[in-house]
N, C-alpha and C positions, 0 to 999 in steps of 0.2 A: 504493500500500500504506500501511496505517496503521501508524505506528511504535508499538512496544511493545504490539502486539495480543496478548491472552491467548487461550489455548485454552479451550474450554468447561470442561475439567477444572480449569484454573487459576482460572477465574471462580468455580466452586463452592467451591474451596478458599479463595479470597480472602473470599467471603461467610462461610464457616465461621470463618475466622480473625478477621474483624472483628466478626461478630455472635454468635459462639459458639453457645450453646444455643438462641438465638432462631431459628436455622435448623433447622426440624423435619425437613426432607427435601430432597433434591436429586436431580434426574434429568436425564440428557442423552438426547435422542432424535435420531438422525440418519436422514435419509431422502434417497434419491436421487430427483430429480424431473425430468420432461421427457425429451425425446429424448436430450439430452446427459448425462442422469443427474447434473445439478447437485446438489451437497450442500445440504441444508436442515437447519440445526442448531437444535434447540429445547432450551432450558435451563429446567427447571421447579424453582422453589424454593418450598417451603411454609414460611411464616414465622409466628412469633408476631406478632399484630397490632401490638404495641408497637414492633416493629422495622421497620415499614413505611417510615417516613420515612428512617431510617438506611440502609435497603436502597436506596431511590431515590437518596439522596445518593451512596452507593457506586457505583451505576450511572453517575451523572453524572461521577464521578471517573475512570471507565474510558474512557468515550466518551459524549458527550451523547446520551441515549437519545431515540428517537422513540416516543411513546406512541401505540399503535394504538387501543386502547379499554380500558375497564374493564368486564369482564363480571361477571355475578353470578347466583346462583341460591339458592333456598330448599333447604337440605339437611336439613330436619327440625328439629332442635334449634338449628341455626345458619344463618346466611346466609354464603355463601362469595363472596368477591370475588377476581377474578383480574385483575391489572394486566398487560396484554400490551404489552411493549416490544420494540423492535429496537435493538441497539447495532451499532456499526460500519456504521450505515445508509448506504447508497449505495456501499459497496464491492462491486463486482460479484462475486457468488458468495461473499461474505465476511461478510455480516451474520448475526447470531444473533438468534433470537427468545428473549427472556428473559421468562418469565411468573412473576410473584410472586403467590402464592396465600395469602390469609389467611382465617381463619374468625372470624366474629363471633357470639358467643352471643346468642340472641334476648333474653336478659335485659339485654344491653348492646350495642345495635346502633350504637355510635359508633366512628368512625375519624377520624384526623387527615386534613386536606386535604393533598394533595401539589401543589396548584395554585401554591403559592409557589415550588416547584422546577420544575414543569412547568405553565406557565400554561394550556395547552390541556386539562388534566385536568378543569377545572371543569365542562365540558359533561357528561362521563361521571359525575362525582360528583353533579351535579344529577339526572341520570337515575336513579341508584341510590337517591337520597333518595325520589323520588316513586314508583318502581316496586317497591322492596324495603323501604322504611321505614328505611333506614340514615340515621343522623345524622352528617353530615360536619362535624367541628369546625373552626371558623375558615374555612369556605368563604366566599369574597368575595361570592358571589351565590347565595343560596339559593332564588331564585324557581323556580317550576315552569318546565319547559322543553318538555315534551311533552304532559302532561295538561292539559285545560282548567281554567280557574280555578274553575269550578263543580263540578269532580269532587269527590266526598265526601272529607273529611279522614279519615285513618285507614284507608283502603282502598288496598291496594298490589297492583296487578295481577299481579306476578310471584310473590307469596307463595302457598304451598300450604296455609296454615293459616287460622284464622278471620279474619285481616286481609286475606285475598285477596279476589278478586271474589266477592261473594255471588251465589247462584243467581238472585236477582231481577234482577241487572244483566246476566246473560248472555242474549244474543240467540241464539236457536236458529235460525240462518239455514238450516241444513240441513233443519229441519222446515218452515220457511216455504215453501221452494221445492219441497218434496217433493210436496205436493198439486198445485201448479201443474204440475210435471213429469208427474205421473200423468195429469192432465187433458189435457195436450198429447199424450202417448203414446196415450191412448184416442181423442182426436180424429183423430190420424194414422191409426190402425188403421181407424176408421170411414170416413175419406175414401178409404182404399185399397180397402176392401171395396165402397164405393159405386161407385168407378170400375170395378172388375172386373165388377160386375153389369151 
């Protein structure tokens, strides 16, 4: 057992006490999973982007967090990033998923790196730069990680606006195979009818 373990409710209260109005929303979701109905606890905190580093520091003070991934998506006028952590990691049936959600206005798609606190975050941060156009300030390694070096600058595959993948870059594989599939089906029908005669 982990000494001084906080309940999910206490964690949200601690964030509110330490970060004040920068905590825009907090929610706890409990689910029972598996045959033994083991508890799965998810804590969702929506934060002002300026409070992200302070929030990660606070998580580190509770119990060193395990960063699973940073997810992100285009939400129209903003890009939303969600930092998915686990705390009390490794405690059988005792870990919590803590997700920190921030919204970046498309007029300012910059966010501070957390790789100085969680070194493994740099991989997810690099991914968000190249796929969503987010600028991670003070990232120790800003090179592309997934897209090829000759991929066009200013095109971000996960964006739904004019900076997303242009129609000219989209390969319509479903159409390319459509004609071939129809030809195979026609040939199959022809061969069956020939055999039956």
